[in-house]
N, C-alpha and C positions, 0 to 999 in steps of 0.2 A: 504494500500500500504506500502511496505517496507520503512522504514525511510530513507534508503540510496537513494531510488528513489525520495522521497519528497525533500531531501536535494539537489539532483541534479536538480530537476525541477525548484526550486526557481531561481537560477542564470540563468539557461537555458532559462526560459520564459522571462527574462529581458535582454537577449542578453549579459550576463555577464560571460559566460564560458571563462576560460583562454585559448582561442584558440591562435594560433600564431599571428593573427591580433590584439587580445586584448592585448597581451604582448607588441607588438610594440606600440599600441595606448597609453599604460600607461608608455611608455619609460622604460620598464623593460627588453627589449631585443633589439638586433640590428634591422636590417631592413628585417629580414626574417619572413614574414607574410604569408607564403604559405603552402598549404597542403603538407604533407610529401609524398603523393602518386602521385599527379598529377601536383603540382606546381601552382594551382589556389589559389587566396586569401582565407584564411581560417577563415571565420566568423562562428558564431554559426549556422546559417541556412545552411551554406555549410557543416559543420561537420555532422549535424543531418539529412539533407535531400538531398542536392544538389550534394555532392561528389559522384562519381560513386560507391565508396565503400558502401555508404548509399543507393544510388538509387537501386542497385541490391537487397539489402535486402528488401526495401519497395516494389519493384515490385513483389517480391515473396509473401509478406504478404498481400498486398492490392488486393481486387477484382478489375478486370479490369475497371468497370464503375466508380470507385471512384478515379482512378489515376489522372485524369485531374484536378479535384477539389483539390485534395491533393497537387498538385504542384503549384496551382495558387495563393496562399496567400503569403503575406509578413510574416515575422517571427511571429509577435504577433498574427495575424489572424490565421496563421497555428497552432500555439500552442493552441489557443482558440478552434478552430474547432476539433482538435484531442484530447486534454486533457480534454475538457469539454463535449465531446460527441456530438458535432453538425455536425460532418463530415457525409455527405450524402452517403448512399449506403454501409455502413460497418456494421459489426455485433455488437451486444450489448456490447461485451467485448472490443471494440476498444479502449476505454480510457486506459484500463489496458495494452493492447498490445502496443499501441503507446508510452505510458510512459516508459514501460520496454524496448522497442526497443531503444528509445532515450538514456536512461541511459546506455544500453549495447553498443551502438555505441560509446559513449564517453569513456567507459571503454576500448573497443577494440582499439580505436584510441590511448589512452594513453599507452596501452600495446605495441603497435607497435612502438611508439616513444621512450618510456623510456626503454623497455626491448627487443626490436627487435623481438616481438612475433606476429605471424599472425595466423588467424583462418579462415578455409574455410567457404564458405557461408552456406553449409549444417550444419556445427557445430553451426554456429550462429543461424540459424533457430531453430534447436533443443534446444539450450540453451534458446531462447526466449519462445518457446512453453512450455518448462518444467517450467520455472519461472511463466508464465501466469497461467498455469494449477495449480501449487502449490498455487498461490495467490487466484485463484477462489475457489479451494477446501477448503482452510482455511477460506475464507471470506463467501462463500455462500454454500459450500458443492457441488460445481458444477465443471465440467470439461470444457475444451475449447470446444466451439461449442455447449454447453448445457445450455446456460444462461436462456432459457425459462422455465426450471424446471427440476426436477429429481435430482438424485445424482450420475449419472454416471461419468466416467472419460473421456468420449468421445473424 
């Protein structure tokens, strides 16, 4: 996995991303602890999973049967099931897909806040798929959807 993804996952898995809620908790900002999109309290799980911005992305990436379990865990359990590969009903590449997706959600959130840049859902999906495919090709010589064998770019 890309070192940037690893560097992101460490604080993310410990609920230590510098979300607006974390800035306020550490007394490093005023009392604005809310999501820039919808005004809800912005925690790590909110940015990575619960915000409508993230939810649309996950709904596109996740197979329908896995969605309920995906949303049912608190942050630590959710991270464990997705990043450690125990999430039921998803493809073998899921740990790579979920890790890269979380990393990119954080990136897009920061681009929106600090540079006023937004990205359409389809561009986000293409970006994630391209990064996952590149990782699988480098690591295993496989393409997305082809983890069972072969060397296609599927």
